C-alpha positions in Angstrom: 171.5 101.6 57.3 169.6 98.5 57.9 165.8 98.3 57.0 163.4 97.8 59.9 161.8 94.4 60.5 158.6 93.7 58.6 155.6 94.5 60.4 153.7 91.1 61.3 150.7 90.1 59.2 147.3 90.9 60.4 148.2 94.4 62.2 146.3 96.4 59.7 149.2 98.4 58.3 149.9 98.5 54.6 153.7 99.1 54.1 152.9 101.1 50.9 150.4 103.4 52.5 152.8 104.9 55.0 150.1 105.5 57.6 148.4 103.9 60.3 144.9 104.1 61.5 144.1 105.1 65.1 142.1 101.9 65.5 145.1 99.8 64.9 147.2 101.8 67.3 144.6 101.2 70.1 144.3 97.5 69.3 148.0 97.3 69.6 147.7 98.9 73.0 145.0 96.4 74.0 147.1 93.6 72.8 150.6 94.5 74.3 151.8 93.7 77.6 152.4 97.0 79.2 153.8 100.3 78.1 157.2 99.0 77.0 155.5 96.4 74.7 153.1 99.0 73.1 155.8 101.5 72.5 158.1 98.8 70.7 155.0 97.9 68.6 154.5 101.6 67.9 158.2 102.2 66.7 158.1 99.0 64.4 154.9 100.2 62.7 156.1 103.8 62.5 159.5 102.9 60.8 157.4 102.0 57.6 156.8 106.0 57.2 160.7 106.2 56.8 161.1 103.0 54.8 163.8 102.2 54.4 164.8 103.6 57.8 163.9 103.6 61.4 162.0 105.0 64.3 162.5 105.8 68.0 160.4 107.3 70.7 161.8 109.9 73.1 160.2 110.6 76.4 161.2 112.9 79.2 160.7 111.2 82.3 162.4 111.3 85.8 163.9 114.8 84.8 165.6 113.4 81.7 165.2 112.5 78.1 165.5 108.8 77.2 164.9 106.6 74.4 162.1 104.2 75.6 161.7 102.2 72.3 163.3 102.0 69.0 162.5 100.0 65.8 165.0 97.4 64.2 167.6 99.0 62.0 168.0 102.2 64.3 171.6 103.2 64.2 173.0 102.9 67.9 173.8 105.9 69.9 172.2 108.6 67.8 169.5 109.5 70.2 171.9 109.4 73.1 174.3 111.8 71.4 171.6 114.4 71.1 170.7 113.8 74.8 174.4 114.2 75.9 174.9 117.2 73.8 171.5 118.7 74.8 170.9 119.5 71.0 169.5 117.8 68.1 166.3 117.2 66.2 164.7 115.0 68.8 165.7 117.2 71.7 164.5 120.2 70.1 161.2 118.6 69.2 160.6 117.5 72.7 161.6 120.4 74.4 160.1 122.9 72.3 157.2 120.9 71.1 157.8 121.9 67.5 158.3 119.7 64.4 162.2 119.5 63.5 163.0 118.5 60.0 166.7 117.9 58.5 166.3 116.9 54.8 169.9 116.7 54.2 172.2 116.3 57.1 175.2 116.9 55.0 174.0 120.6 54.5 172.8 121.0 58.1 174.3 123.8 60.3 172.1 123.2 63.3 172.6 120.8 66.3 176.3 120.1 66.2 177.9 117.6 66.6 174.9 115.4 65.8 174.7 116.1 61.8 178.3 115.2 61.2 178.1 111.8 63.6 174.6 110.7 61.8 176.2 110.9 58.4 179.1 108.9 59.6 176.7 106.3 60.7 174.9 106.2 57.4 171.9 108.6 58.1 171.3 111.4 55.7 168.1 112.8 56.8 165.7 112.9 60.0 162.2 114.1 61.1 161.5 114.6 64.7 157.8 115.4 65.8 156.7 116.4 69.2 154.4 114.0 71.1 151.7 115.8 73.0 151.2 114.0 76.2 150.2 115.2 79.8 151.1 115.1 83.6 154.5 116.8 82.8 155.6 114.0 80.5 156.6 115.0 76.9 158.5 113.5 74.1 159.2 113.0 70.3 158.4 110.5 67.7 161.9 110.2 65.6 162.4 109.1 62.1 165.7 108.3 60.6 166.5 107.6 57.0 169.7 106.8 55.0 168.6 108.7 52.0 168.6 112.6 51.3 165.2 114.2 51.6 163.5 111.0 52.4 160.5 112.7 54.0 159.7 114.9 51.2 156.3 113.2 50.5 155.8 111.6 53.9 155.8 114.3 56.3 152.0 114.8 56.5 151.5 111.1 57.0 154.1 111.2 59.8 152.4 114.1 61.4 149.1 112.2 61.4 150.8 109.3 63.0 152.4 111.3 65.6 148.9 113.0 66.5 147.4 109.4 66.8 150.4 108.1 68.6 150.1 111.0 71.2 146.6 109.9 72.2 147.6 106.2 72.3 151.0 106.9 74.4 149.0 109.2 76.8 146.4 106.4 77.3 149.3 103.9 77.9 150.9 106.2 80.3 147.6 106.6 82.4 147.3 102.8 82.5 150.8 102.5 83.7 150.4 105.1 86.3 147.2 103.4 87.6 149.0 100.1 87.8 151.8 101.7 89.9 149.4 103.3 92.1 147.6 99.9 92.4 151.0 98.1 93.3 151.8 100.8 95.8 148.6 100.6 97.5 148.9 96.6 97.5 152.4 97.1 99.1 151.1 99.5 101.7 148.2 97.1 102.6 150.6 94.2 102.9 152.9 96.3 105.1 149.9 97.3 107.2 148.8 93.9 107.5 152.1 92.4 108.9 152.6 95.5 111.1 149.1 94.8 112.7 150.2 91.3 113.2 153.5 92.2 115.1 151.5 94.7 117.2 149.1 92.0 118.2 152.0 89.9 119.2 153.8 92.6 121.3 150.4 93.6 122.9 150.0 89.8 124.0 153.6 89.3 125.1 153.9 92.7 126.9 150.4 93.0 128.0 150.3 96.7 126.7 148.1 98.6 124.4 148.4 99.0 120.6 150.2 102.5 120.7 152.8 101.2 123.0 153.2 98.0 121.1 153.9 100.1 118.0 156.3 102.4 119.7 158.4 99.4 121.0 158.7 98.1 117.3 159.6 101.5 116.1 162.3 101.7 118.6 163.6 98.2 117.6 163.6 99.4 114.0 165.6 102.5 114.9 168.2 100.7 116.9 168.6 97.9 114.5 168.5 100.4 111.4 166.1 98.2 109.8 162.7 99.1 108.3 159.8 98.8 110.7 158.1 96.3 108.0 161.2 94.1 108.2 161.2 94.0 112.0 157.5 93.1 111.9 158.1 90.3 109.4 160.8 89.0 111.4 158.6 88.8 114.7 155.7 87.3 112.9 157.8 84.7 111.3 159.6 83.9 114.7 156.2 83.6 116.5 154.2 81.8 113.7 157.1 79.6 112.2 156.6 80.7 108.7 157.1 83.9 107.0 153.8 86.0 106.1 152.9 85.3 102.5 153.0 88.0 99.9 149.6 88.6 98.8 147.8 87.0 101.6 146.3 88.8 104.7 145.8 87.0 108.0 143.7 88.2 111.0 145.2 90.4 113.6 146.3 88.3 116.7 143.9 89.1 119.6 145.2 91.4 122.5 
């Protein structure tokens, strides 16, 4: 099993300390570009707890478990094997919100077929710790090591890191949700803007009121099996000579 990449200098982590302070996690959150970047940074830092070893983050989103980030050196497919078999340390930790420790996968009788597959790939011990999140999202911080009983004196450090990571990941998820809501609102406003322009055009062309104009546009949308916004974009483009620009609002045409 390959060793994880070295943590870049200046990130506040001593490889010998096997721990990471909360401030460093939140600095990483502030410095990273989005949720994915932060989770990747988290796994690279957390991998030092299992050194030499690797770390991954499992989250339950969109009705399924998936690995959202993994450190360098993680053996490919081990998380996915557990998801497909619906059993394994990371699956149990995430679903039951309980710590799962496998000090020696050669003697492990739980979670078949995961232990045998992990040993074949050079993984001898594993520790999976639940991440306490919110809004129906849950997950686990997973540590893999090529040595037997690699976490004997590191479980407490791993627990502290998982507790710290839970808070930081929860904040990152909230930030992502707020960004998504903002993007949805901007898209809705852009759609509303071009629809209003199209209504104004139809009102002028047909000498009708706004309700009638909107109904005519909806009827065309249904007849052509095209979204209402696309019908409106085409009309505004044809009349104005150029398509409406994304991110730019123009005044509604007078009736």
